[in-house]
C-alpha positions in Angstrom: 30.6 -13.2 -20.2 29.8 -12.4 -23.9 27.8 -9.2 -24.6 24.5 -9.9 -26.1 24.5 -9.1 -29.8 22.0 -9.2 -32.7 23.7 -12.4 -33.9 23.1 -14.1 -30.5 19.4 -13.0 -30.6 18.9 -14.2 -34.2 20.5 -17.6 -33.4 18.3 -18.0 -30.3 15.2 -17.4 -32.4 16.4 -19.9 -35.0 17.2 -22.5 -32.3 13.6 -22.3 -31.1 12.5 -23.1 -34.7 15.0 -25.9 -35.2 16.6 -24.0 -38.1 20.3 -23.7 -39.0 22.3 -21.1 -37.1 23.9 -18.0 -38.7 27.7 -17.8 -38.8 27.7 -14.0 -39.0 25.6 -11.0 -40.0 27.5 -10.4 -43.3 26.7 -13.5 -45.4 23.3 -12.8 -46.9 20.8 -15.7 -46.9 17.1 -16.2 -46.4 17.3 -16.5 -42.6 19.3 -13.3 -42.2 17.1 -11.3 -44.6 13.9 -12.5 -42.9 15.2 -11.8 -39.4 16.5 -8.3 -40.4 13.1 -7.4 -41.8 11.3 -8.4 -38.6 13.8 -7.1 -36.0 12.7 -3.5 -35.6 9.0 -4.4 -35.3 9.8 -7.1 -32.8 11.8 -4.8 -30.5 9.0 -2.1 -30.6 6.3 -4.7 -29.8 8.2 -6.3 -26.9 9.1 -2.8 -25.5 5.4 -1.9 -25.6 4.3 -5.0 -23.6 5.8 -4.1 -20.2 7.3 -1.3 -18.2 10.9 -2.3 -18.8 13.2 -0.6 -16.3 16.2 -0.4 -18.7 13.9 1.5 -21.2 12.3 4.0 -18.7 12.8 7.7 -19.2 11.4 10.8 -17.4 10.5 14.2 -18.9 8.9 17.4 -17.7 5.7 18.4 -19.5 4.6 22.0 -20.0 1.0 22.5 -20.7 -0.7 24.7 -23.2 -4.1 26.1 -22.5 -6.6 24.1 -24.6 -10.3 23.4 -24.1 -10.8 21.5 -27.3 -10.9 18.1 -25.4 -13.3 18.7 -22.6 -13.3 18.6 -19.6 -9.5 19.0 -19.7 -8.0 22.5 -19.9 -4.3 21.9 -20.8 -2.6 20.0 -23.6 0.9 18.4 -23.3 3.1 17.2 -26.2 4.5 13.7 -25.6 8.3 13.2 -25.7 9.6 12.4 -29.2 10.8 8.9 -28.2 7.6 8.1 -26.3 6.3 4.5 -26.7 4.3 3.6 -23.5 3.2 5.5 -20.5 4.3 4.4 -17.0 2.7 7.3 -15.1 1.9 11.0 -15.2 2.2 12.9 -11.9 2.8 16.4 -10.6 5.7 15.0 -8.6 7.5 11.6 -8.7 6.9 11.2 -5.0 3.1 11.4 -5.4 1.2 8.2 -4.7 -1.3 8.7 -7.6 -1.3 10.0 -11.1 -3.0 13.2 -12.2 -6.3 13.1 -14.0 -5.4 12.9 -17.7 -6.3 11.4 -21.0 -4.2 10.4 -24.1 -5.6 11.2 -27.5 -3.5 11.0 -30.6 0.0 12.3 -30.0 -0.9 14.5 -27.0 -1.9 14.2 -23.4 -4.7 16.3 -21.8 -5.0 17.3 -18.2 -6.1 19.9 -15.7 -2.7 21.2 -14.5 -0.2 23.5 -16.3 2.8 21.3 -15.7 3.5 17.6 -15.0 6.2 14.9 -14.9 5.9 11.8 -17.1 7.7 8.5 -16.8 7.5 6.4 -19.9 9.0 3.5 -21.9 11.2 4.9 -24.7 11.9 3.7 -28.2 15.2 5.5 -28.3 17.9 3.9 -30.5 19.8 2.7 -27.4 16.9 0.4 -26.6 17.3 -1.4 -30.0 20.9 -2.3 -29.1 20.9 -5.9 -27.7 24.0 -5.0 -25.6 21.7 -2.9 -23.4 19.1 -5.6 -22.8 18.6 -7.7 -19.6 18.5 -11.4 -20.2 14.7 -11.7 -19.7 14.1 -9.1 -22.4 16.4 -10.9 -24.8 14.5 -14.2 -24.2 11.1 -12.5 -24.9 12.5 -10.8 -28.0 14.0 -14.0 -29.4 10.7 -15.9 -28.9 8.6 -13.1 -30.6 11.1 -13.1 -33.5 10.7 -16.8 -33.8 6.9 -16.5 -33.9 7.2 -13.9 -36.7 9.6 -15.7 -38.9 8.6 -19.2 -38.1 6.1 -19.7 -40.9 8.9 -19.0 -43.4 12.0 -20.5 -41.8 10.7 -23.3 -39.6 11.4 -26.9 -40.8 8.0 -28.0 -39.7 4.8 -26.5 -38.4 5.3 -28.3 -35.1 8.3 -26.1 -34.4 6.1 -23.0 -34.3 3.2 -24.4 -32.3 4.6 -23.9 -28.8 6.5 -20.6 -29.4 3.6 -18.4 -28.5 2.9 -20.2 -25.3 6.6 -19.9 -24.4 6.5 -16.2 -25.1 3.5 -15.6 -22.7 5.3 -17.5 -20.0 8.5 -15.5 -20.6 6.6 -12.2 -20.5 5.0 -13.3 -17.2 8.4 -14.2 -15.7 9.9 -10.9 -17.0 7.2 -8.9 -15.4 8.0 -10.5 -12.1 11.7 -9.6 -12.5 10.9 -6.0 -13.5 8.6 -5.6 -10.5 11.3 -6.8 -8.1 13.8 -4.4 -9.6 11.4 -1.5 -9.3 10.5 -2.1 -5.6 13.6 -0.5 -4.1 11.9 2.1 -2.0 13.7 2.7 1.3 11.6 1.2 4.2 12.2 2.6 7.7 14.4 0.1 9.6 12.0 0.0 12.6 9.4 -1.7 10.3 11.7 -4.5 9.2 11.0 -6.9 12.1 7.2 -6.5 11.5 7.5 -7.2 7.8 9.8 -10.1 8.5 7.3 -11.6 10.9 4.5 -11.0 8.4 6.3 -12.9 5.7 7.0 -15.7 8.2 3.3 -15.9 9.0 2.5 -16.0 5.3 5.0 -18.7 4.7 3.5 -20.8 7.5 0.0 -20.4 6.1 1.0 -21.0 2.5 2.9 -24.2 3.5 5.2 -24.0 0.6 2.6 -23.7 -2.1 4.1 -20.4 -3.3 7.8 -19.4 -3.5 7.3 -16.9 -0.7 10.9 -15.8 -0.4 11.3 -15.2 -4.1 8.5 -12.6 -3.8 9.7 -11.0 -0.5 10.6 -7.7 -2.1 7.2 -7.3 -3.7 5.5 -8.3 -0.4 7.6 -5.8 1.6 6.6 -3.0 -0.9 3.0 -3.9 -0.6 3.2 -4.0 3.2 4.9 -0.6 3.2 2.0 0.8 1.1 -0.5 -0.7 3.6 1.5 0.3 6.8 -0.4 3.4 7.9 -3.8 1.9 7.5 -2.9 -1.4 9.2 -1.3 0.2 12.2 -4.2 2.6 12.7 -6.7 -0.3 12.3 -4.9 -2.4 14.9 -4.7 0.5 17.3 -8.5 0.9 17.0 -9.0 -2.7 18.2 -8.3 -2.2 21.9 -7.4 0.1 24.8 -3.7 -0.6 24.4 -1.6 0.5 27.5 1.4 1.6 25.4 -0.8 3.9 23.3 -3.0 5.3 26.2 -2.9 9.0 26.9 -4.8 11.4 29.1 -5.9 14.9 28.3 -7.4 17.6 30.6 -10.0 19.6 28.7 -11.0 22.8 30.4 -13.5 25.4 29.5 -13.3 28.1 32.2 -11.5 29.3 35.3 -12.9 26.7 37.7 -10.5 24.5 39.6 -9.4 21.3 37.8 -11.1 18.3 39.2 -9.1 15.3 40.3 -5.4 15.0 40.8 -2.9 15.7 38.0 0.5 14.2 37.6 3.1 15.3 35.1 3.1 13.0 32.1 -0.2 11.4 33.0 -2.8 14.2 32.8 -1.8 16.7 30.2 -3.3 20.2 30.0 -5.5 20.8 27.0 -7.7 23.9 27.0 -10.3 25.2 24.6 -13.3 27.5 25.0 -16.7 25.9 25.6 -19.3 25.9 22.8 -21.6 28.0 24.9 -19.2 31.0 24.8 -19.6 33.0 21.6 -16.0 34.3 21.7 -12.9 32.3 21.1 -14.7 29.2 19.8 -16.0 28.1 16.4 -17.8 25.0 17.8 -21.5 25.0 17.1 -24.0 25.1 20.0 -25.5 21.8 20.8 -28.9 21.4 22.5 -28.6 19.5 25.7 -24.9 20.1 26.2 -23.3 23.1 27.9 -19.7 22.7 26.8 -17.8 21.6 23.8 -14.1 20.6 23.7 -11.9 19.9 20.7 -10.3 16.5 20.7 -6.5 16.2 20.9 -4.7 16.1 17.6 -3.5 12.5 18.2 -6.9 11.2 19.4 -7.9 7.9 17.8 -10.6 6.4 20.1 -12.0 7.0 23.6 -11.3 4.8 26.6 -13.3 6.9 29.0 -14.3 10.5 29.7 -15.0 11.7 33.3 -15.7 14.9 35.1 -13.1 13.6 37.7 -10.5 11.0 37.0 -11.3 9.4 40.3 -15.0 8.8 39.4 -16.1 5.3 38.8 -18.5 6.2 35.9 -18.1 8.3 32.8 -20.0 11.6 32.5 -22.7 11.9 29.8 -21.1 13.0 26.5 -21.5 13.1 22.7 -18.8 13.0 20.1 -19.3 15.0 16.9 -16.6 15.2 14.3 -13.4 16.6 16.0 -15.1 17.6 19.3 -16.8 16.1 22.4 -19.8 17.8 24.1 -20.4 17.5 27.9 -22.2 19.3 30.7 -19.0 20.0 32.6 -16.5 22.8 32.3 -13.6 20.5 32.9 -13.3 16.9 32.0 -10.5 14.3 31.8 -10.3 12.2 28.6 -8.4 8.9 28.5 -7.9 7.7 24.9 -5.8 5.7 22.5 -3.4 7.9 20.6 -1.8 7.5 17.2 1.1 9.9 18.0 4.7 9.1 16.9 5.4 7.1 20.0 2.3 4.9 19.6 3.0 4.0 15.9 6.7 3.3 16.6 7.3 -0.5 16.6 10.2 0.0 19.0 7.5 0.8 21.7 5.2 -2.1 21.0 4.9 -5.2 23.1 5.6 -8.4 21.3 1.9 -9.3 21.2 1.0 -6.1 19.4 3.8 -6.6 16.9 2.4 -10.0 16.2 -1.0 -8.5 15.7 0.2 -5.9 13.2 2.3 -8.5 11.3 -0.7 -10.8 11.1 -2.9 -8.0 9.8 -0.3 -7.0 7.2 -0.1 -10.6 6.0 -3.9 -10.7 5.7 -4.0 -7.3 3.9 -1.5 -8.1 1.1 -2.3 -11.8 0.6 -4.3 -12.4 -2.6 -7.8 -13.9 -2.2 -7.8 -15.2 -5.8 -5.0 -16.4 -8.0 -4.7 -16.8 -11.8 -3.0 -20.0 -12.9 -1.7 -20.7 -16.4 -3.1 -23.9 -17.8 -1.6 -24.4 -21.2 -1.9 -22.9 -24.7 -1.9 -19.4 -23.1 -5.0 -20.1 -21.1 -5.6 -19.3 -17.5 -8.1 -20.1 -14.7 -9.0 -18.2 -11.6 -9.0 -20.1 -8.3 -9.4 -19.5 -4.6 -6.2 -20.3 -2.6 -7.8 -20.5 0.8 -4.8 -18.5 2.1 -6.9 -15.6 3.3 -9.1 -17.8 5.5 -6.0 -19.2 7.2 -4.5 -15.8 7.7 -7.8 -14.4 9.0 -7.9 -17.1 11.6 -4.3 -16.4 12.6 -5.1 -12.7 12.9 -8.1 -13.4 15.1 -6.0 -15.5 17.5 -3.3 -12.8 17.6 -5.9 -10.1 18.4 -7.4 -12.1 21.2 -4.0 -12.9 22.7 -2.8 -9.3 22.5 -6.0 -8.0 24.1 -5.8 -10.5 27.0 -2.2 -9.9 27.8 -2.6 -6.1 27.5 -5.6 -6.2 29.9 -3.7 -8.4 32.4 -1.3 -5.5 33.0 -4.1 -3.3 34.5 -5.4 -3.3 38.0 -8.7 -5.1 38.1 -11.7 -2.8 38.4 -15.0 -4.0 39.7 -18.2 -3.2 37.7 -20.5 -0.6 39.0 -23.4 -2.0 41.1 -26.7 -2.8 39.5 -30.0 -1.1 40.1 -31.0 -3.4 43.0 -27.6 -3.0 44.8 -27.7 0.8 44.3 -31.2 0.9 45.9 -30.0 -1.1 48.9 -27.0 1.2 49.3 -29.1 4.3 49.3 -27.2 7.5 50.0 -24.0 5.6 50.5 -23.7 4.9 46.7 -24.6 8.6 45.8 -21.7 9.7 48.0 -19.3 7.2 46.4 -20.3 8.2 42.9 -19.7 11.9 43.5 -16.1 11.3 44.4 
């Protein structure tokens, strides 16, 4: 395969214009002189349009104290080959950039040091041998648009070049994004992502080349993973994520039976004791207990695990207030076991996959129409995915509940009155 050269790029631009090709870069003629004059500007312009991976560089920035550009307190000098910023962070692993502003040839911020990733206009990036094919295509089209008025045989030859350039830049951006999304995704997530992409493919019904965008979808799903799993865990009292914690506030005997691995000891001081607790006093409640670190949402809280009804309680921030020294809390956890897909039933995996598909699917799309114009339209994809997610949630809840022993509802007021002291005895157990 021939290495891309300046001659190849020039002839590609001339071909777009319907002009005669160059035999070499030595014989001086109008075409060569015109192309040489436009080349450096064309490369710089196309480099500035996208975050090209081949042209990316990183550099450490050391700040100088400077309050001349309020509210910022530090000034950074940009790298000498700086052309376009990709990001400025304290660490490359950070999800977000630092607060900063560019003014002139410097960058202002609030931190004394930072890391910058940028597109460089180093001499290496002006060598066609270092370009990927999609950059070469964009460069040749832009060159053609610059020299067309002088070299084209007819005005018709230059009319469509700009529209071709916009399409080429759009395709190049998609290529660059795919190359950039190489973050390692934990292997246990792969089946969930695969199922989510399958769900999207079913809903899109071939209207989008779903598989050609799989890498970008996987990256987007990885970004949304923590939120999506937590959201789905909050939708039900899932058996695989259910935990129990015994919360004690004194030396009284623990109510109810305890079994290793089912009821776990969890002790804090009650709010009514001034020593050993930083929980505030709460009117109407005698004891306050901190919630377990992995607590996500309550299933029930009782003074005795064998009671049929919950005890009165109130949640506030990271604590629960009750009128009992000792209570048992059954809750849904977001600990490492609960968020590990290897521990999920198939119905919950389907639920998370459906929610991931719904989360990353675009609600609106921008379609190119011609002459560089675009229109915004609704795809209807999200409505279809939302309906799929709703069905998956219902199915997962039903199958999860079916695993539990059926519990009868507490009797109503009339039945309790008829039962008299018998019901009171049952309730106290």
